[in-house]
N, C-alpha and C positions, 0 to 999 in steps of 0.2 A: 504494500500500500504506500503510495506517495501522497503526502499532504503538503500543500503550499499554503503557508501562513501569510496573510496580506499585510505584513509589517516586519520591520527589523527590530522592533522593540523587544529587548531581552526578556522582560517579564512575560510578555505574550508568547514569545517563542518557547521559552522554558516551560510554560504552562501546557503547551501542546505536546512537547517532548516528554514530559513526565506522565502524561495520560496515554499517549500513543507510542509506547516504548518499542514496539516492533516495526514501526513505520519509518520511512525516510521522510524527514521533516525539513522542508526548505523555507527560507524566509525571502519574501519579495516585497518590494515597495509597490503598493497599488493605492489608488485614490479611494477615499471613503465616499466622495461625492456629497458630503454633508459639511457643515461648518467645522473648522478646526476644533472648536469647543461645542460639541452637541449639547443642546439645552433642553432636551425632553427625552422621555423614553422612546417616542416614535422616531425622533431624529437619530438617537444613538443606535437603536435597533436597525434602522435603514443603513447606517454607516457600516455596521457589522455585515449585513446582508450584501451590500455593494462590494465590500472587501472580499467576502467569501466567493462571490460570483466571479469577480475579476481574477482572483487567484486561481480558481478552478479553470478558467479559460486560458491560462498561460501554457498549460501542457495537457495533451490528450491523456485520458485514463488517470487523471489525478483528482484528488479531493481538495477543495478550497475551504480554508477556515478564515473567518474574519472576526476580530475581537475589537470592541470599541468601548471606551470609557466615556462617560458623560456626566451631566448633572440634570436633575429634574426637580421641579417645584411641586410641592404638595402643600396646599394652603399657603401659609407664610414661610414655610421651611424649605430650604434647598438641600437636596440629598445627592450624594454620589450615586451613580448607577453604572451598570456595565451590562453589555449584551454580547452574545456570540452567535455566529451562524456557521453552519457546515453545509457545503454543497457537494454532492456525490458526482462521480463521473457521468451518471445518468440524469443529472440536474435535479435530483431530489434535494429539497431544502429542509433543514432542521434549524430551529432557533431556540435560544435559552437566555434567561436573564439571571443575574446573581444578586449579591449582597447590596444592601443600601444602608447608608448611615447618614445622619444629618451633618451638614458642614457648619462649623461655627459661623455666626453672623458676620464677624469681621473678615472672614475668607469669602463667604457667599456674596457680600456686597461688592467685592472687587471683580466679580465675574462678568459684570455688565460690559467691561472694557478690556478684560484680559482672560487668557486661558488659565485653567486651574493649575496646570503644570508650571506656568510662569509665576503665578501667585505663590505656589508652594515652594518653588526654588528660592524666591525672595524671602519668604516667611521662615524657611528652615536653613537657608544658606547651603543647601545640598544641590549641586549642579545637575546631576543625572538622576533625579528622584523618580522620573517616569520609568526608568529601566530597573528600578529596584523596589523600594518599599511603597512608593507612591503616596498619595494623600491618605489612602486607607491604612497604610502602615503607620503613618504619623498619628492619625486620629484613633487608632486602636492600640497605641503604645507597642507596636510591632507584633501584636498577637496575630494579625492577618496582614500579609504583604500583598502587593499588587499581583505578584505571580500566583499566590494562593487564591486570591479573589478570582482571577481569570481561570485558574485550574478548575475551580468548582464549576464554572460555566462550561469549560471544555468537557468535564466529566458528564454534565447533563447532555451535551451534544453526543458524546460517545455512547451514552446509554440509550438515547433515542435511536441512533444508528444501529446499535446492536439489536434492539427490539424490532426495528423495521426489518432487518435482515432475517430474523427468526420467524417473523409472522407475515412475510409476503411471498 
C-alpha cells in the first residue's frame, strides 16, 4: 500500500506513519484550496478532503491522506479543530474529525488577522511549533501533541477503511 500525505508537516507525516506501519508513506506538498487558517469545521474538513484528493491523484494505485488543523467558533468560544480525509485508489472517501479544546481568549482574539501557528510561535517563542507539539501540546501541558491529535484522526480513517474492506 502506498499512501501520499498532502503535507510535509512532520506531525502529520509521523501520525500517518505510526498508524500505517506496513505502508510506504510519502509526503507531498499539495494545496488545501481553503484559507491558510481555516475558521470553521466545514472549511477545515474541505481542506483535508482537497489535500487527500490531490495527493491521491499524484500517483496511480495510491491512497491520499489529507490532514488539516483549524479553528471553529461555538457560541462565544473559539476551539481548535482538526479533520482528516482518506481517498482510496478507487476514489472512495473517508473523513474523520478529532479533538477540540477551547483556545484562551487572548490567543483567539489574534486570529482575526493572523494564523494560529504564527500566534503560537510568538506566544511561546518556539519557531517550529507546527511540526511538533502545536497549540494542542501547549494548551494540554504536553499531554497531547499535534502528532497524537492527528494520529487519532488517522486511526479513525484507518478503521473506516478496514470496515469498508471487510463489508463490501
